[in-house]
Backbone bond lengths (Angstrom), bond angles and torsions (degrees), N, CA, C in turn:
res aa  C-N    CA-C-N  psi(-1)  N-CA   C-N-CA  omega(-1)  CA-C   N-CA-C  phi
1 M - - - 1.467 - - 1.516 108.80 -
2 M 1.319 114.55 150.04 1.443 119.23 -178.73 1.513 109.19 -88.01
3 L 1.321 115.03 160.29 1.447 122.50 179.52 1.496 111.37 -59.22
4 N 1.328 121.38 -37.49 1.380 123.17 -174.43 1.557 110.74 -65.62
5 Q 1.332 118.09 -31.51 1.462 118.29 178.54 1.532 110.73 -70.15
6 F 1.281 117.85 -38.23 1.475 120.27 175.25 1.505 112.04 -65.17
7 L 1.322 116.68 -39.26 1.491 121.58 -179.74 1.556 109.38 -66.32
8 L 1.353 117.41 -40.34 1.471 118.62 177.59 1.467 112.13 -65.94
9 L 1.379 118.89 -39.17 1.446 121.07 179.01 1.493 108.64 -65.78
10 S 1.286 116.00 -43.34 1.483 119.09 -179.31 1.549 111.29 -64.37
11 A 1.345 118.72 -39.43 1.418 121.25 176.60 1.498 112.20 -63.68
12 F 1.312 116.95 -39.49 1.468 120.49 -179.56 1.519 109.64 -69.13
13 L 1.321 120.27 -39.45 1.426 122.70 179.78 1.572 109.44 -69.70
14 F 1.265 115.61 -41.50 1.505 119.93 177.73 1.468 110.96 -61.96
15 G 1.366 118.13 -44.31 1.453 121.41 179.68 1.515 111.77 -65.54
16 T 1.324 116.71 -39.85 1.454 121.50 175.95 1.523 111.94 -62.99
17 G 1.345 114.85 -37.38 1.475 117.00 177.56 1.549 110.02 -69.10
18 I 1.347 119.99 -40.67 1.414 119.91 178.03 1.499 111.75 -63.00
19 Y 1.324 118.39 -42.83 1.419 121.74 173.71 1.494 116.36 -55.89
20 G 1.376 114.10 -40.91 1.477 119.99 177.74 1.529 112.21 -67.78
21 V 1.317 117.67 -36.81 1.466 119.80 178.09 1.553 110.39 -67.12
22 I 1.319 116.26 -42.16 1.454 120.51 -176.36 1.546 111.00 -72.87
23 T 1.317 120.83 -36.79 1.433 120.36 -169.66 1.541 113.43 -102.79
24 R 1.214 122.58 -15.29 1.473 122.45 -173.96 1.520 111.08 -78.46
25 K 1.326 114.71 145.66 1.480 120.90 179.54 1.541 112.00 -112.31
26 H 1.311 116.85 10.13 1.486 120.45 178.22 1.500 105.44 -122.03
27 T 1.357 115.77 133.63 1.478 119.52 -171.77 1.535 111.10 -70.51
28 V 1.319 119.23 -28.66 1.472 118.52 -179.83 1.553 109.26 -70.95
29 L 1.306 116.56 -35.35 1.485 119.13 175.96 1.557 109.94 -70.10
30 V 1.283 119.66 -33.12 1.469 121.88 174.31 1.542 110.04 -62.74
31 L 1.366 115.74 -45.17 1.428 120.19 177.63 1.583 111.82 -62.48
32 A 1.328 116.78 -37.34 1.432 119.37 177.47 1.538 111.65 -68.76
33 S 1.347 115.41 -32.01 1.483 117.80 176.39 1.519 111.06 -69.30
34 I 1.348 117.43 -38.95 1.472 120.83 175.27 1.576 110.31 -61.78
35 E 1.329 115.27 -38.58 1.492 115.93 173.90 1.477 113.57 -62.48
36 L 1.357 117.03 -37.03 1.425 120.41 178.81 1.493 110.84 -63.01
37 M 1.328 117.08 -36.36 1.459 121.18 178.96 1.525 111.13 -70.68
38 L 1.335 116.41 -33.27 1.464 118.58 176.67 1.535 111.54 -70.21
39 V 1.308 115.67 -34.55 1.506 120.95 175.54 1.546 109.28 -62.27
40 A 1.275 115.05 -39.91 1.498 119.05 -179.65 1.542 109.57 -65.35
41 V 1.352 116.31 -38.76 1.459 121.35 178.02 1.577 108.21 -63.55
42 N 1.340 114.09 -44.55 1.478 116.48 179.20 1.511 113.98 -62.20
43 I 1.264 119.18 -37.03 1.451 124.35 177.94 1.575 107.94 -62.52
44 N 1.320 115.55 -44.05 1.460 117.92 177.24 1.504 111.34 -61.68
45 L 1.284 117.02 -48.14 1.515 120.58 -176.18 1.536 109.77 -63.11
46 V 1.327 120.97 -44.29 1.392 121.16 178.31 1.500 112.90 -68.61
47 A 1.355 118.01 -36.67 1.474 118.42 179.40 1.476 112.85 -67.92
48 F 1.321 117.02 -42.66 1.480 118.19 176.50 1.511 112.43 -68.44
49 G 1.294 118.92 -32.40 1.453 122.33 178.93 1.539 108.35 -67.82
50 A 1.348 118.39 -41.24 1.466 121.02 178.33 1.557 112.72 -68.85
51 T 1.355 113.36 -31.43 1.490 117.93 -179.37 1.527 110.29 -72.86
52 L 1.352 116.88 -38.39 1.415 121.50 -178.12 1.551 112.33 -88.40
53 N 1.356 118.95 1.98 1.414 123.20 -179.98 1.535 115.28 57.40
54 N 1.269 115.89 42.75 1.480 119.53 174.23 1.558 109.33 -139.29
55 A 1.237 114.30 162.58 1.535 119.46 -174.07 1.537 111.67 -96.45
56 V 1.317 116.41 6.68 1.481 118.00 -175.25 1.564 109.47 -66.32
57 G 1.280 116.68 -38.85 1.487 118.70 177.22 1.536 112.80 -63.50
58 Q 1.251 116.64 -37.16 1.509 118.20 177.80 1.533 110.52 -71.42
59 V 1.257 117.16 -34.60 1.496 119.16 175.90 1.476 111.00 -65.05
60 F 1.297 117.41 -46.71 1.478 121.89 178.81 1.549 109.44 -63.42
61 A 1.337 117.72 -36.28 1.433 119.89 177.28 1.488 113.28 -64.15
62 L 1.412 116.42 -34.54 1.449 118.63 174.63 1.511 114.25 -67.69
63 F 1.360 116.01 -33.61 1.443 119.21 175.71 1.517 109.42 -67.86
64 V 1.339 117.59 -43.59 1.476 120.51 178.73 1.549 110.00 -59.19
65 L 1.338 116.05 -40.44 1.497 118.87 176.72 1.522 111.88 -61.59
66 A 1.341 116.85 -40.98 1.464 119.87 178.54 1.503 111.38 -63.63
67 I 1.305 117.81 -43.10 1.440 124.09 -179.20 1.549 107.71 -66.48
68 A 1.325 118.39 -40.47 1.434 120.96 178.53 1.511 111.80 -63.44
69 A 1.307 116.89 -39.96 1.499 118.95 178.62 1.538 108.53 -64.28
70 A 1.323 117.75 -42.10 1.490 116.94 -179.54 1.529 109.69 -67.78
71 E 1.354 116.36 -35.80 1.504 117.61 178.28 1.446 111.01 -62.81
72 V 1.296 118.73 -43.03 1.490 120.47 -178.54 1.549 110.10 -62.76
73 G 1.357 117.60 -42.53 1.442 119.85 178.24 1.498 114.32 -60.38
74 V 1.349 115.77 -49.51 1.454 120.55 177.52 1.480 115.25 -68.88
75 G 1.314 115.80 -39.30 1.464 119.08 177.48 1.558 113.00 -64.38
76 L 1.305 118.86 -44.01 1.449 120.24 177.36 1.478 112.13 -67.81
77 A 1.301 120.23 -33.22 1.433 122.68 176.64 1.549 109.57 -64.86
78 I 1.321 116.71 -42.00 1.506 120.52 176.64 1.478 110.07 -63.73
79 V 1.362 117.81 -45.01 1.470 121.04 -179.39 1.551 111.17 -58.78
80 L 1.322 113.80 -44.92 1.473 119.59 178.85 1.535 110.91 -60.42
81 L 1.299 117.71 -44.70 1.454 119.19 178.21 1.519 114.56 -64.08
82 I 1.360 114.52 -40.80 1.468 118.48 176.25 1.530 109.90 -64.12
83 Y 1.325 118.51 -44.00 1.418 120.26 177.77 1.519 114.22 -62.63
84 R 1.363 116.08 -37.20 1.444 119.48 176.45 1.570 113.25 -64.99
85 N 1.306 115.47 -33.28 1.489 120.20 -177.73 1.550 112.36 -85.56
86 L 1.351 116.36 -38.15 1.469 120.66 -177.06 1.498 118.34 -105.74
87 R 1.310 116.72 -11.51 1.478 122.10 -174.20 1.524 112.88 58.37
88 S 1.383 114.82 30.87 1.440 119.82 -179.24 1.582 107.29 -152.31
89 A 1.293 114.78 139.77 1.500 119.82 176.75 1.496 110.59 -105.47
90 N 1.282 117.67 22.76 1.468 122.68 -179.34 1.559 108.11 -81.47
91 P 1.367 118.87 126.28 1.445 117.49 -178.98 1.532 114.14 -67.83
92 D 1.349 118.56 -18.02 1.392 120.63 176.86 1.572 114.49 -74.02
93 D 1.280 115.26 -15.95 1.470 120.73 179.91 1.511 111.12 -83.38
94 V 1.288 119.92 -12.62 1.460 124.20 -176.03 1.482 112.60 -62.58
95 N 1.319 117.37 -33.94 1.488 120.23 -177.48 1.491 111.77 -66.53
96 V 1.322 122.20 -11.63 1.459 126.32 175.09 1.517 109.02 -67.47
97 L 1.327 118.24 -25.50 1.447 120.80 -177.85 1.507 113.40 -80.16
98 K 1.337 118.85 0.90 1.530 120.32 178.68 1.516 106.96 -69.00
99 G 1.308 114.13 146.28 1.440 122.71 -178.08 1.431 114.36 -77.15
């Protein structure tokens, strides 16, 4: 496959992720949309690494995967604590927690 096809796929996934972050009203779906954006970044990194015949893109993709795994763990813990306190997982209700 050519680089252009990977870039188009990555742009579509990133755009879908941004749309999901902007329009979703449930925090778990917002986190899933952020993960979709990180997958698009990984596709770009691996595609450019394969095109340039070096492994730097794949190494960076592994770092992004590790950061994404940590983000999911912390994000879901925060969502669970907010749900426990407010009985709602709506991101608009979080501003009620301000002091």
